[in-house]
PDB file of N, CA, C, O and CB in Angstrom:
ATOM      1  N   UNK A   1     -21.624   4.671   9.161  1.00  0.00           N
ATOM      2  CA  UNK A   1     -20.471   5.340   8.318  1.00  0.00           C
ATOM      3  C   UNK A   1     -20.300   6.824   8.353  1.00  0.00           C
ATOM      4  O   UNK A   1     -19.700   7.537   7.548  1.00  0.00           O
ATOM      5  CB  UNK A   1     -20.651   5.025   6.890  1.00  0.00           C
ATOM      6  N   UNK A   2     -21.011   7.186   9.556  1.00  0.00           N
ATOM      7  CA  UNK A   2     -20.867   7.996   9.300  1.00  0.00           C
ATOM      8  C   UNK A   2     -19.366   9.027   9.922  1.00  0.00           C
ATOM      9  O   UNK A   2     -19.402  10.256   9.966  1.00  0.00           O
ATOM     10  CB  UNK A   2     -22.044   8.175   9.442  1.00  0.00           C
ATOM     11  N   UNK A   3     -18.090   8.152  10.368  1.00  0.00           N
ATOM     12  CA  UNK A   3     -16.867   8.648  10.350  1.00  0.00           C
ATOM     13  C   UNK A   3     -16.134   7.544   9.123  1.00  0.00           C
ATOM     14  O   UNK A   3     -15.333   6.628   9.311  1.00  0.00           O
ATOM     15  CB  UNK A   3     -16.202   8.659  12.004  1.00  0.00           C
ATOM     16  N   UNK A   4     -16.712   8.003   7.920  1.00  0.00           N
ATOM     17  CA  UNK A   4     -16.095   6.883   6.687  1.00  0.00           C
ATOM     18  C   UNK A   4     -15.709   8.781   6.299  1.00  0.00           C
ATOM     19  O   UNK A   4     -16.406   9.788   6.172  1.00  0.00           O
ATOM     20  CB  UNK A   4     -17.570   5.359   5.263  1.00  0.00           C
ATOM     21  N   UNK A   5     -13.978   8.423   6.214  1.00  0.00           N
ATOM     22  CA  UNK A   5     -13.363   9.166   5.128  1.00  0.00           C
ATOM     23  C   UNK A   5     -12.403   8.396   3.977  1.00  0.00           C
ATOM     24  O   UNK A   5     -12.109   7.210   3.828  1.00  0.00           O
ATOM     25  CB  UNK A   5     -12.547  10.198   5.825  1.00  0.00           C
ATOM     26  N   UNK A   6     -11.993   9.812   3.110  1.00  0.00           N
ATOM     27  CA  UNK A   6     -11.543   9.039   1.989  1.00  0.00           C
ATOM     28  C   UNK A   6      -9.911   9.288   1.934  1.00  0.00           C
ATOM     29  O   UNK A   6      -9.379  10.371   2.174  1.00  0.00           O
ATOM     30  CB  UNK A   6     -12.356   9.517   0.583  1.00  0.00           C
ATOM     31  N   UNK A   7      -9.301   8.211   1.614  1.00  0.00           N
ATOM     32  CA  UNK A   7      -7.944   7.903   1.998  1.00  0.00           C
ATOM     33  C   UNK A   7      -7.479   8.809   1.731  1.00  0.00           C
ATOM     34  O   UNK A   7      -6.824   9.213   2.692  1.00  0.00           O
ATOM     35  CB  UNK A   7      -7.269   6.924   1.560  1.00  0.00           C
ATOM     36  N   UNK A   8      -7.369   9.899   0.322  1.00  0.00           N
ATOM     37  CA  UNK A   8      -6.335  10.777   0.142  1.00  0.00           C
ATOM     38  C   UNK A   8      -6.743  12.042   1.028  1.00  0.00           C
ATOM     39  O   UNK A   8      -5.892  12.909   1.224  1.00  0.00           O
ATOM     40  CB  UNK A   8      -6.113  11.084  -1.411  1.00  0.00           C
ATOM     41  N   UNK A   9      -7.765  12.144   1.459  1.00  0.00           N
ATOM     42  CA  UNK A   9      -8.351  13.593   2.547  1.00  0.00           C
ATOM     43  C   UNK A   9      -7.265  13.182   3.682  1.00  0.00           C
ATOM     44  O   UNK A   9      -6.526  13.992   4.242  1.00  0.00           O
ATOM     45  CB  UNK A   9     -10.492  13.563   3.328  1.00  0.00           C
ATOM     46  N   UNK A  10      -7.298  11.630   3.953  1.00  0.00           N
ATOM     47  CA  UNK A  10      -6.154  11.731   5.365  1.00  0.00           C
ATOM     48  C   UNK A  10      -4.579  11.368   5.211  1.00  0.00           C
ATOM     49  O   UNK A  10      -3.719  11.322   6.091  1.00  0.00           O
ATOM     50  CB  UNK A  10      -6.646  10.587   6.585  1.00  0.00           C
ATOM     51  N   UNK A  11      -4.460  11.102   3.695  1.00  0.00           N
ATOM     52  CA  UNK A  11      -2.206  10.757   3.567  1.00  0.00           C
ATOM     53  C   UNK A  11      -1.960  11.604   4.399  1.00  0.00           C
ATOM     54  O   UNK A  11      -1.325  11.222   5.382  1.00  0.00           O
ATOM     55  CB  UNK A  11      -0.956  11.215   1.884  1.00  0.00           C
ATOM     56  N   UNK A  12      -2.223  12.546   4.346  1.00  0.00           N
ATOM     57  CA  UNK A  12      -1.292  14.125   4.145  1.00  0.00           C
ATOM     58  C   UNK A  12      -0.877  14.063   5.757  1.00  0.00           C
ATOM     59  O   UNK A  12       0.225  14.466   6.128  1.00  0.00           O
ATOM     60  CB  UNK A  12      -2.465  15.979   3.574  1.00  0.00           C
ATOM     61  N   UNK A  13      -1.957  13.469   6.766  1.00  0.00           N
ATOM     62  CA  UNK A  13      -1.416  13.728   8.038  1.00  0.00           C
ATOM     63  C   UNK A  13      -0.516  12.453   8.291  1.00  0.00           C
ATOM     64  O   UNK A  13      -0.204  12.524   9.480  1.00  0.00           O
ATOM     65  CB  UNK A  13      -2.578  13.977   9.161  1.00  0.00           C
ATOM     66  N   UNK A  14      -0.169  11.758   7.950  1.00  0.00           N
ATOM     67  CA  UNK A  14       1.133  10.545   8.027  1.00  0.00           C
ATOM     68  C   UNK A  14       2.343  11.868   8.050  1.00  0.00           C
ATOM     69  O   UNK A  14       2.412  12.793   7.241  1.00  0.00           O
ATOM     70  CB  UNK A  14       1.293   9.103   6.199  1.00  0.00           C
ATOM     71  N   UNK A  15       3.328  11.588   9.363  1.00  0.00           N
ATOM     72  CA  UNK A  15       4.968  12.125   9.333  1.00  0.00           C
ATOM     73  C   UNK A  15       5.715  11.159   9.137  1.00  0.00           C
ATOM     74  O   UNK A  15       6.777  11.482   8.604  1.00  0.00           O
ATOM     75  CB  UNK A  15       5.575  12.778  10.578  1.00  0.00           C
ATOM     76  N   UNK A  16       5.536   9.581   9.457  1.00  0.00           N
ATOM     77  CA  UNK A  16       6.413   8.721   9.592  1.00  0.00           C
ATOM     78  C   UNK A  16       6.570   8.848   8.023  1.00  0.00           C
ATOM     79  O   UNK A  16       6.030   9.623   7.234  1.00  0.00           O
ATOM     80  CB  UNK A  16       6.050   7.350  10.373  1.00  0.00           C
ATOM     81  N   UNK A  17       7.850   7.432   7.754  1.00  0.00           N
ATOM     82  CA  UNK A  17       8.194   7.035   6.639  1.00  0.00           C
ATOM     83  C   UNK A  17       7.528   6.332   6.278  1.00  0.00           C
ATOM     84  O   UNK A  17       7.487   5.419   7.103  1.00  0.00           O
ATOM     85  CB  UNK A  17       9.124   6.684   6.497  1.00  0.00           C
ATOM     86  N   UNK A  18       6.636   6.061   5.144  1.00  0.00           N
ATOM     87  CA  UNK A  18       5.301   5.209   4.903  1.00  0.00           C
ATOM     88  C   UNK A  18       5.665   4.125   3.648  1.00  0.00           C
ATOM     89  O   UNK A  18       6.007   4.653   2.590  1.00  0.00           O
ATOM     90  CB  UNK A  18       3.876   6.339   4.421  1.00  0.00           C
ATOM     91  N   UNK A  19       5.630   3.074   3.682  1.00  0.00           N
ATOM     92  CA  UNK A  19       6.100   2.018   2.545  1.00  0.00           C
ATOM     93  C   UNK A  19       3.757   1.500   2.404  1.00  0.00           C
ATOM     94  O   UNK A  19       2.783   1.358   3.144  1.00  0.00           O
ATOM     95  CB  UNK A  19       7.890   0.106   3.559  1.00  0.00           C
ATOM     96  N   UNK A  20       4.082   1.455   1.137  1.00  0.00           N
ATOM     97  CA  UNK A  20       2.529   0.944   0.867  1.00  0.00           C
ATOM     98  C   UNK A  20       2.801  -0.366   0.123  1.00  0.00           C
ATOM     99  O   UNK A  20       3.780  -0.420  -0.620  1.00  0.00           O
ATOM    100  CB  UNK A  20       1.483   2.079  -0.150  1.00  0.00           C
ATOM    101  N   UNK A  21       1.814  -1.665   0.310  1.00  0.00           N
ATOM    102  CA  UNK A  21       1.915  -2.696  -0.625  1.00  0.00           C
ATOM    103  C   UNK A  21       0.842  -2.902  -1.183  1.00  0.00           C
ATOM    104  O   UNK A  21      -0.010  -3.526  -0.550  1.00  0.00           O
ATOM    105  CB  UNK A  21       2.330  -3.787  -0.198  1.00  0.00           C
ATOM    106  N   UNK A  22       0.562  -2.465  -2.476  1.00  0.00           N
ATOM    107  CA  UNK A  22      -1.244  -3.300  -2.489  1.00  0.00           C
ATOM    108  C   UNK A  22      -1.069  -4.233  -3.882  1.00  0.00           C
ATOM    109  O   UNK A  22      -0.345  -3.925  -4.828  1.00  0.00           O
ATOM    110  CB  UNK A  22      -3.036  -1.803  -2.811  1.00  0.00           C
ATOM    111  N   UNK A  23      -1.786  -5.277  -3.798  1.00  0.00           N
ATOM    112  CA  UNK A  23      -2.088  -6.331  -4.745  1.00  0.00           C
ATOM    113  C   UNK A  23      -2.950  -5.110  -5.844  1.00  0.00           C
ATOM    114  O   UNK A  23      -3.631  -4.115  -5.594  1.00  0.00           O
ATOM    115  CB  UNK A  23      -3.142  -7.871  -3.944  1.00  0.00           C
ATOM    116  N   UNK A  24      -2.421  -5.923  -7.408  1.00  0.00           N
ATOM    117  CA  UNK A  24      -3.545  -5.224  -8.182  1.00  0.00           C
ATOM    118  C   UNK A  24      -4.559  -5.650  -8.127  1.00  0.00           C
ATOM    119  O   UNK A  24      -5.452  -4.804  -8.175  1.00  0.00           O
ATOM    120  CB  UNK A  24      -3.466  -5.089  -9.344  1.00  0.00           C
ATOM    121  N   UNK A  25      -5.010  -7.138  -8.000  1.00  0.00           N
ATOM    122  CA  UNK A  25      -6.585  -7.866  -8.107  1.00  0.00           C
ATOM    123  C   UNK A  25      -7.285  -7.373  -6.561  1.00  0.00           C
ATOM    124  O   UNK A  25      -8.254  -8.050  -6.218  1.00  0.00           O
ATOM    125  CB  UNK A  25      -6.475 -10.010  -8.254  1.00  0.00           C
ATOM    126  N   UNK A  26      -6.989  -6.588  -5.904  1.00  0.00           N
ATOM    127  CA  UNK A  26      -6.986  -6.518  -4.075  1.00  0.00           C
ATOM    128  C   UNK A  26      -8.839  -6.118  -5.078  1.00  0.00           C
ATOM    129  O   UNK A  26      -8.739  -5.347  -6.033  1.00  0.00           O
ATOM    130  CB  UNK A  26      -5.515  -4.721  -2.570  1.00  0.00           C
ATOM    131  N   UNK A  27      -9.617  -6.420  -4.901  1.00  0.00           N
ATOM    132  CA  UNK A  27     -11.017  -6.718  -4.589  1.00  0.00           C
ATOM    133  C   UNK A  27     -11.819  -5.924  -3.328  1.00  0.00           C
ATOM    134  O   UNK A  27     -13.044  -5.993  -3.231  1.00  0.00           O
ATOM    135  CB  UNK A  27     -11.015  -8.200  -4.306  1.00  0.00           C
ATOM    136  N   UNK A  28     -11.012  -5.185  -2.403  1.00  0.00           N
ATOM    137  CA  UNK A  28     -11.712  -4.929  -1.029  1.00  0.00           C
ATOM    138  C   UNK A  28     -11.187  -3.235  -1.619  1.00  0.00           C
ATOM    139  O   UNK A  28     -11.901  -2.236  -1.716  1.00  0.00           O
ATOM    140  CB  UNK A  28     -10.948  -5.880   0.840  1.00  0.00           C
ATOM    141  N   UNK A  29      -9.904  -3.358  -1.900  1.00  0.00           N
ATOM    142  CA  UNK A  29      -9.398  -1.734  -1.856  1.00  0.00           C
ATOM    143  C   UNK A  29      -8.971  -1.803  -3.444  1.00  0.00           C
ATOM    144  O   UNK A  29      -8.191  -2.651  -3.876  1.00  0.00           O
ATOM    145  CB  UNK A  29      -7.841  -1.252  -0.549  1.00  0.00           C
ATOM    146  N   UNK A  30      -9.538  -0.882  -4.173  1.00  0.00           N
ATOM    147  CA  UNK A  30      -9.163  -1.253  -5.733  1.00  0.00           C
ATOM    148  C   UNK A  30      -7.879  -0.233  -5.770  1.00  0.00           C
ATOM    149  O   UNK A  30      -7.813   0.839  -5.168  1.00  0.00           O
ATOM    150  CB  UNK A  30     -10.578  -0.857  -7.099  1.00  0.00           C
ATOM    151  N   UNK A  31      -6.857  -0.821  -6.630  1.00  0.00           N
ATOM    152  CA  UNK A  31      -5.616  -0.547  -7.064  1.00  0.00           C
ATOM    153  C   UNK A  31      -5.866   0.986  -7.582  1.00  0.00           C
ATOM    154  O   UNK A  31      -4.850   1.680  -7.624  1.00  0.00           O
ATOM    155  CB  UNK A  31      -5.082  -1.659  -8.178  1.00  0.00           C
ATOM    156  N   UNK A  32      -6.793   1.447  -7.883  1.00  0.00           N
ATOM    157  CA  UNK A  32      -6.753   3.042  -8.386  1.00  0.00           C
ATOM    158  C   UNK A  32      -6.425   3.919  -7.434  1.00  0.00           C
ATOM    159  O   UNK A  32      -5.916   5.014  -7.675  1.00  0.00           O
ATOM    160  CB  UNK A  32      -8.049   3.591  -8.902  1.00  0.00           C
ATOM    161  N   UNK A  33      -6.779   3.359  -5.962  1.00  0.00           N
ATOM    162  CA  UNK A  33      -6.243   4.470  -5.234  1.00  0.00           C
ATOM    163  C   UNK A  33      -5.088   4.801  -5.204  1.00  0.00           C
ATOM    164  O   UNK A  33      -4.620   5.833  -4.722  1.00  0.00           O
ATOM    165  CB  UNK A  33      -6.442   4.442  -4.194  1.00  0.00           C
ATOM    166  N   UNK A  34      -4.490   3.843  -5.778  1.00  0.00           N
ATOM    167  CA  UNK A  34      -2.631   4.072  -5.378  1.00  0.00           C
ATOM    168  C   UNK A  34      -2.373   4.987  -6.043  1.00  0.00           C
ATOM    169  O   UNK A  34      -1.168   5.231  -5.968  1.00  0.00           O
ATOM    170  CB  UNK A  34      -1.413   2.927  -5.749  1.00  0.00           C
ATOM    171  N   UNK A  35      -3.127   5.937  -6.959  1.00  0.00           N
ATOM    172  CA  UNK A  35      -2.872   7.419  -7.651  1.00  0.00           C
ATOM    173  C   UNK A  35      -2.987   8.300  -6.914  1.00  0.00           C
ATOM    174  O   UNK A  35      -2.458   9.403  -7.053  1.00  0.00           O
ATOM    175  CB  UNK A  35      -3.658   7.848  -8.672  1.00  0.00           C
ATOM    176  N   UNK A  36      -3.812   7.897  -5.865  1.00  0.00           N
ATOM    177  CA  UNK A  36      -4.610   9.602  -4.906  1.00  0.00           C
ATOM    178  C   UNK A  36      -2.837   9.321  -3.501  1.00  0.00           C
ATOM    179  O   UNK A  36      -2.367  10.111  -2.682  1.00  0.00           O
ATOM    180  CB  UNK A  36      -7.573   9.078  -3.489  1.00  0.00           C
ATOM    181  N   UNK A  37      -2.521   8.258  -3.776  1.00  0.00           N
ATOM    182  CA  UNK A  37      -1.473   8.499  -2.593  1.00  0.00           C
ATOM    183  C   UNK A  37      -0.069   8.555  -2.863  1.00  0.00           C
ATOM    184  O   UNK A  37       0.707   9.170  -2.132  1.00  0.00           O
ATOM    185  CB  UNK A  37      -1.561   7.472  -1.612  1.00  0.00           C
ATOM    186  N   UNK A  38       0.367   7.781  -4.142  1.00  0.00           N
ATOM    187  CA  UNK A  38       1.487   7.766  -4.863  1.00  0.00           C
ATOM    188  C   UNK A  38       2.251   8.466  -4.750  1.00  0.00           C
ATOM    189  O   UNK A  38       3.391   8.018  -4.872  1.00  0.00           O
ATOM    190  CB  UNK A  38       1.415   7.773  -5.797  1.00  0.00           C
ATOM    191  N   UNK A  39       2.059  10.297  -4.390  1.00  0.00           N
ATOM    192  CA  UNK A  39       3.216  11.596  -4.516  1.00  0.00           C
ATOM    193  C   UNK A  39       3.464  11.852  -3.078  1.00  0.00           C
ATOM    194  O   UNK A  39       4.285  12.676  -2.674  1.00  0.00           O
ATOM    195  CB  UNK A  39       2.631  13.184  -5.349  1.00  0.00           C
ATOM    196  N   UNK A  40       2.498  10.890  -2.099  1.00  0.00           N
ATOM    197  CA  UNK A  40       2.798  11.730  -0.950  1.00  0.00           C
ATOM    198  C   UNK A  40       3.549  10.543   0.277  1.00  0.00           C
ATOM    199  O   UNK A  40       3.630  10.679   1.498  1.00  0.00           O
ATOM    200  CB  UNK A  40       1.167  12.560  -0.385  1.00  0.00           C
ATOM    201  N   UNK A  41       4.039   9.355  -0.626  1.00  0.00           N
ATOM    202  CA  UNK A  41       4.401   8.282   0.438  1.00  0.00           C
ATOM    203  C   UNK A  41       5.712   8.082  -0.400  1.00  0.00           C
ATOM    204  O   UNK A  41       5.872   8.436  -1.568  1.00  0.00           O
ATOM    205  CB  UNK A  41       3.250   6.792   0.717  1.00  0.00           C
ATOM    206  N   UNK A  42       6.728   7.375   0.506  1.00  0.00           N
ATOM    207  CA  UNK A  42       8.036   6.970   0.161  1.00  0.00           C
ATOM    208  C   UNK A  42       8.476   5.935  -1.381  1.00  0.00           C
ATOM    209  O   UNK A  42       9.160   5.842  -2.400  1.00  0.00           O
ATOM    210  CB  UNK A  42       8.385   6.213   1.485  1.00  0.00           C
ATOM    211  N   UNK A  43       7.363   5.294  -0.444  1.00  0.00           N
ATOM    212  CA  UNK A  43       7.744   3.846  -1.666  1.00  0.00           C
ATOM    213  C   UNK A  43       6.138   3.227  -1.328  1.00  0.00           C
ATOM    214  O   UNK A  43       5.496   3.121  -0.283  1.00  0.00           O
ATOM    215  CB  UNK A  43       9.556   2.288  -1.050  1.00  0.00           C
ATOM    216  N   UNK A  44       5.872   2.908  -2.659  1.00  0.00           N
ATOM    217  CA  UNK A  44       4.401   2.437  -2.954  1.00  0.00           C
ATOM    218  C   UNK A  44       4.821   1.337  -4.156  1.00  0.00           C
ATOM    219  O   UNK A  44       5.511   1.632  -5.131  1.00  0.00           O
ATOM    220  CB  UNK A  44       3.198   3.867  -3.530  1.00  0.00           C
ATOM    221  N   UNK A  45       4.351   0.223  -3.926  1.00  0.00           N
ATOM    222  CA  UNK A  45       4.242  -1.286  -4.486  1.00  0.00           C
ATOM    223  C   UNK A  45       3.318  -2.012  -4.927  1.00  0.00           C
ATOM    224  O   UNK A  45       2.765  -2.711  -4.078  1.00  0.00           O
ATOM    225  CB  UNK A  45       4.529  -2.025  -3.800  1.00  0.00           C
ATOM    226  N   UNK A  46       2.816  -2.120  -6.372  1.00  0.00           N
ATOM    227  CA  UNK A  46       1.740  -2.981  -6.411  1.00  0.00           C
ATOM    228  C   UNK A  46       2.313  -3.633  -7.195  1.00  0.00           C
ATOM    229  O   UNK A  46       2.928  -3.555  -8.259  1.00  0.00           O
ATOM    230  CB  UNK A  46       0.439  -2.612  -6.705  1.00  0.00           C
ATOM    231  N   UNK A  47       1.741  -4.838  -5.881  1.00  0.00           N
ATOM    232  CA  UNK A  47       2.046  -6.768  -6.677  1.00  0.00           C
ATOM    233  C   UNK A  47       1.117  -6.892  -8.026  1.00  0.00           C
ATOM    234  O   UNK A  47       0.142  -6.212  -8.344  1.00  0.00           O
ATOM    235  CB  UNK A  47       1.262  -8.467  -5.334  1.00  0.00           C
ATOM    236  N   UNK A  48       1.653  -7.831  -8.617  1.00  0.00           N
ATOM    237  CA  UNK A  48       0.966  -8.479 -10.084  1.00  0.00           C
ATOM    238  C   UNK A  48       0.429  -9.270  -9.693  1.00  0.00           C
ATOM    239  O   UNK A  48       1.115  -9.705  -8.768  1.00  0.00           O
ATOM    240  CB  UNK A  48       1.689  -9.037 -11.243  1.00  0.00           C
ATOM    241  N   UNK A  49      -0.875 -10.096  -9.820  1.00  0.00           N
ATOM    242  CA  UNK A  49      -1.427 -11.430  -9.252  1.00  0.00           C
ATOM    243  C   UNK A  49      -1.391 -11.278  -7.872  1.00  0.00           C
ATOM    244  O   UNK A  49      -0.506 -11.852  -7.237  1.00  0.00           O
ATOM    245  CB  UNK A  49      -0.637 -12.726  -9.654  1.00  0.00           C
ATOM    246  N   UNK A  50      -1.881 -10.871  -7.542  1.00  0.00           N
ATOM    247  CA  UNK A  50      -1.833 -10.572  -6.307  1.00  0.00           C
ATOM    248  C   UNK A  50      -2.465 -10.103  -5.464  1.00  0.00           C
ATOM    249  O   UNK A  50      -1.885  -9.102  -5.042  1.00  0.00           O
ATOM    250  CB  UNK A  50      -1.274 -10.177  -6.186  1.00  0.00           C
ATOM    251  N   UNK A  51      -4.026 -10.417  -4.609  1.00  0.00           N
ATOM    252  CA  UNK A  51      -5.308 -10.165  -4.234  1.00  0.00           C
ATOM    253  C   UNK A  51      -5.004  -8.737  -2.934  1.00  0.00           C
ATOM    254  O   UNK A  51      -4.255  -7.785  -3.152  1.00  0.00           O
ATOM    255  CB  UNK A  51      -6.078 -11.832  -3.612  1.00  0.00           C
ATOM    256  N   UNK A  52      -5.590  -8.893  -1.980  1.00  0.00           N
ATOM    257  CA  UNK A  52      -6.014  -8.267  -0.433  1.00  0.00           C
ATOM    258  C   UNK A  52      -5.120  -8.396  -0.042  1.00  0.00           C
ATOM    259  O   UNK A  52      -4.790  -7.316   0.448  1.00  0.00           O
ATOM    260  CB  UNK A  52      -6.998  -8.744   0.528  1.00  0.00           C
ATOM    261  N   UNK A  53      -3.942  -9.527   0.181  1.00  0.00           N
ATOM    262  CA  UNK A  53      -3.292  -9.709   1.154  1.00  0.00           C
ATOM    263  C   UNK A  53      -2.047 -10.089   0.465  1.00  0.00           C
ATOM    264  O   UNK A  53      -1.838 -11.239   0.082  1.00  0.00           O
ATOM    265  CB  UNK A  53      -3.885 -10.573   2.091  1.00  0.00           C
ATOM    266  N   UNK A  54      -1.358  -9.273   0.337  1.00  0.00           N
ATOM    267  CA  UNK A  54      -0.072  -9.355  -0.571  1.00  0.00           C
ATOM    268  C   UNK A  54       0.951  -9.951   0.445  1.00  0.00           C
ATOM    269  O   UNK A  54       1.840 -10.403  -0.276  1.00  0.00           O
ATOM    270  CB  UNK A  54       0.469  -7.775  -1.239  1.00  0.00           C
ATOM    271  N   UNK A  55       1.359 -10.236   2.019  1.00  0.00           N
ATOM    272  CA  UNK A  55       1.960 -11.163   2.709  1.00  0.00           C
ATOM    273  C   UNK A  55       1.404 -12.189   2.928  1.00  0.00           C
ATOM    274  O   UNK A  55       1.957 -13.042   3.623  1.00  0.00           O
ATOM    275  CB  UNK A  55       2.307 -10.835   3.643  1.00  0.00           C
ATOM    276  N   UNK A  56      -0.106 -12.427   2.281  1.00  0.00           N
ATOM    277  CA  UNK A  56      -0.099 -14.076   2.612  1.00  0.00           C
ATOM    278  C   UNK A  56      -0.316 -14.916   1.328  1.00  0.00           C
ATOM    279  O   UNK A  56      -0.635 -16.101   1.234  1.00  0.00           O
ATOM    280  CB  UNK A  56      -1.374 -14.522   3.707  1.00  0.00           C
ATOM    281  N   UNK A  57      -0.030 -13.886   0.241  1.00  0.00           N
ATOM    282  CA  UNK A  57      -0.590 -14.634  -1.448  1.00  0.00           C
ATOM    283  C   UNK A  57       1.057 -14.318  -2.129  1.00  0.00           C
ATOM    284  O   UNK A  57       1.261 -14.797  -3.245  1.00  0.00           O
ATOM    285  CB  UNK A  57      -2.406 -13.386  -2.654  1.00  0.00           C
ATOM    286  N   UNK A  58       1.990 -13.673  -1.584  1.00  0.00           N
ATOM    287  CA  UNK A  58       3.151 -13.683  -2.049  1.00  0.00           C
ATOM    288  C   UNK A  58       3.920 -13.115  -0.784  1.00  0.00           C
ATOM    289  O   UNK A  58       4.118 -11.902  -0.727  1.00  0.00           O
ATOM    290  CB  UNK A  58       3.249 -12.932  -3.386  1.00  0.00           C
ATOM    291  N   UNK A  59       4.396 -14.019   0.319  1.00  0.00           N
ATOM    292  CA  UNK A  59       5.308 -13.783   1.431  1.00  0.00           C
ATOM    293  C   UNK A  59       6.730 -13.070   0.924  1.00  0.00           C
ATOM    294  O   UNK A  59       7.106 -11.923   1.164  1.00  0.00           O
ATOM    295  CB  UNK A  59       5.588 -15.224   2.154  1.00  0.00           C
ATOM    296  N   UNK A  60       7.531 -14.302   0.001  1.00  0.00           N
ATOM    297  CA  UNK A  60       9.094 -14.009  -0.505  1.00  0.00           C
ATOM    298  C   UNK A  60       8.817 -12.637  -1.235  1.00  0.00           C
ATOM    299  O   UNK A  60       9.654 -11.744  -1.105  1.00  0.00           O
ATOM    300  CB  UNK A  60       9.851 -15.330  -1.694  1.00  0.00           C
ATOM    301  N   UNK A  61       7.890 -12.461  -1.858  1.00  0.00           N
ATOM    302  CA  UNK A  61       8.218 -10.654  -2.612  1.00  0.00           C
ATOM    303  C   UNK A  61       7.914  -9.601  -1.760  1.00  0.00           C
ATOM    304  O   UNK A  61       8.426  -8.481  -1.793  1.00  0.00           O
ATOM    305  CB  UNK A  61       7.209 -10.166  -4.022  1.00  0.00           C
ATOM    306  N   UNK A  62       6.593 -10.224  -0.578  1.00  0.00           N
ATOM    307  CA  UNK A  62       6.595  -9.202   0.228  1.00  0.00           C
ATOM    308  C   UNK A  62       7.272  -8.639   1.146  1.00  0.00           C
ATOM    309  O   UNK A  62       7.440  -7.448   1.409  1.00  0.00           O
ATOM    310  CB  UNK A  62       5.948  -9.243   0.592  1.00  0.00           C
ATOM    311  N   UNK A  63       7.846 -10.056   1.857  1.00  0.00           N
ATOM    312  CA  UNK A  63       9.150  -9.451   2.448  1.00  0.00           C
ATOM    313  C   UNK A  63      10.554  -9.148   2.089  1.00  0.00           C
ATOM    314  O   UNK A  63      11.486  -8.699   2.755  1.00  0.00           O
ATOM    315  CB  UNK A  63       9.362 -10.028   3.242  1.00  0.00           C
ATOM    316  N   UNK A  64      10.477  -9.418   1.182  1.00  0.00           N
ATOM    317  CA  UNK A  64      12.309  -9.029   0.432  1.00  0.00           C
ATOM    318  C   UNK A  64      11.494  -7.600   0.019  1.00  0.00           C
ATOM    319  O   UNK A  64      12.449  -6.828   0.097  1.00  0.00           O
ATOM    320  CB  UNK A  64      13.260 -10.377  -1.481  1.00  0.00           C
ATOM    321  N   UNK A  65      10.404  -6.798  -0.350  1.00  0.00           N
ATOM    322  CA  UNK A  65      10.370  -5.394  -0.241  1.00  0.00           C
ATOM    323  C   UNK A  65      10.170  -4.564   1.226  1.00  0.00           C
ATOM    324  O   UNK A  65      10.544  -3.449   1.589  1.00  0.00           O
ATOM    325  CB  UNK A  65       9.311  -5.060  -1.121  1.00  0.00           C
ATOM    326  N   UNK A  66       9.533  -5.454   1.780  1.00  0.00           N
ATOM    327  CA  UNK A  66       9.679  -4.848   3.753  1.00  0.00           C
ATOM    328  C   UNK A  66      11.121  -4.832   3.514  1.00  0.00           C
ATOM    329  O   UNK A  66      11.556  -4.302   2.491  1.00  0.00           O
ATOM    330  CB  UNK A  66       9.085  -6.192   5.512  1.00  0.00           C
ATOM    331  N   UNK A  67      11.666  -5.209   4.119  1.00  0.00           N
ATOM    332  CA  UNK A  67      13.126  -5.784   4.245  1.00  0.00           C
ATOM    333  C   UNK A  67      14.146  -4.688   3.385  1.00  0.00           C
ATOM    334  O   UNK A  67      15.274  -4.329   3.724  1.00  0.00           O
ATOM    335  CB  UNK A  67      13.196  -7.510   3.508  1.00  0.00           C
ATOM    336  N   UNK A  68      13.563  -4.378   2.461  1.00  0.00           N
ATOM    337  CA  UNK A  68      14.766  -3.344   2.040  1.00  0.00           C
ATOM    338  C   UNK A  68      14.168  -2.127   1.784  1.00  0.00           C
ATOM    339  O   UNK A  68      14.888  -1.324   1.191  1.00  0.00           O
ATOM    340  CB  UNK A  68      15.629  -3.740   0.727  1.00  0.00           C
ATOM    341  N   UNK A  69      12.704  -1.653   2.151  1.00  0.00           N
ATOM    342  CA  UNK A  69      12.003  -0.400   2.962  1.00  0.00           C
ATOM    343  C   UNK A  69      13.133  -0.370   4.097  1.00  0.00           C
ATOM    344  O   UNK A  69      14.034   0.466   4.162  1.00  0.00           O
ATOM    345  CB  UNK A  69      10.179  -0.702   3.647  1.00  0.00           C
ATOM    346  N   UNK A  70      12.897  -1.560   5.081  1.00  0.00           N
ATOM    347  CA  UNK A  70      13.462  -1.175   6.721  1.00  0.00           C
ATOM    348  C   UNK A  70      14.700  -0.678   6.215  1.00  0.00           C
ATOM    349  O   UNK A  70      14.939   0.471   6.587  1.00  0.00           O
ATOM    350  CB  UNK A  70      13.702  -2.575   8.041  1.00  0.00           C
ATOM    351  N   UNK A  71      15.753  -1.319   5.310  1.00  0.00           N
ATOM    352  CA  UNK A  71      17.386  -1.000   5.563  1.00  0.00           C
ATOM    353  C   UNK A  71      17.673   0.295   5.469  1.00  0.00           C
ATOM    354  O   UNK A  71      17.097   1.154   4.801  1.00  0.00           O
ATOM    355  CB  UNK A  71      18.367  -1.650   4.580  1.00  0.00           C
ATOM    356  N   UNK A  72      18.646   0.398   6.211  1.00  0.00           N
ATOM    357  CA  UNK A  72      19.272   1.736   6.522  1.00  0.00           C
ATOM    358  C   UNK A  72      20.016   2.175   4.865  1.00  0.00           C
ATOM    359  O   UNK A  72      20.630   3.233   4.724  1.00  0.00           O
ATOM    360  CB  UNK A  72      20.595   1.519   8.015  1.00  0.00           C
TER     361      UNK A  72
END
């Protein structure tokens, strides 16, 4: 754990346009962390009734959101 860091300490290092997809019911990374990064990312999406793996739990919605983000 010596190399552990907090997300909000490193998020400012991102230089690429960034998309975040988070499940409201994620029990590994609590959704409350979204507030710490929302202002620094271009697109933040929280899916209700979804856990840690939104691309597997809600594949149609996840792919729709990814495609919209990647579209010019």
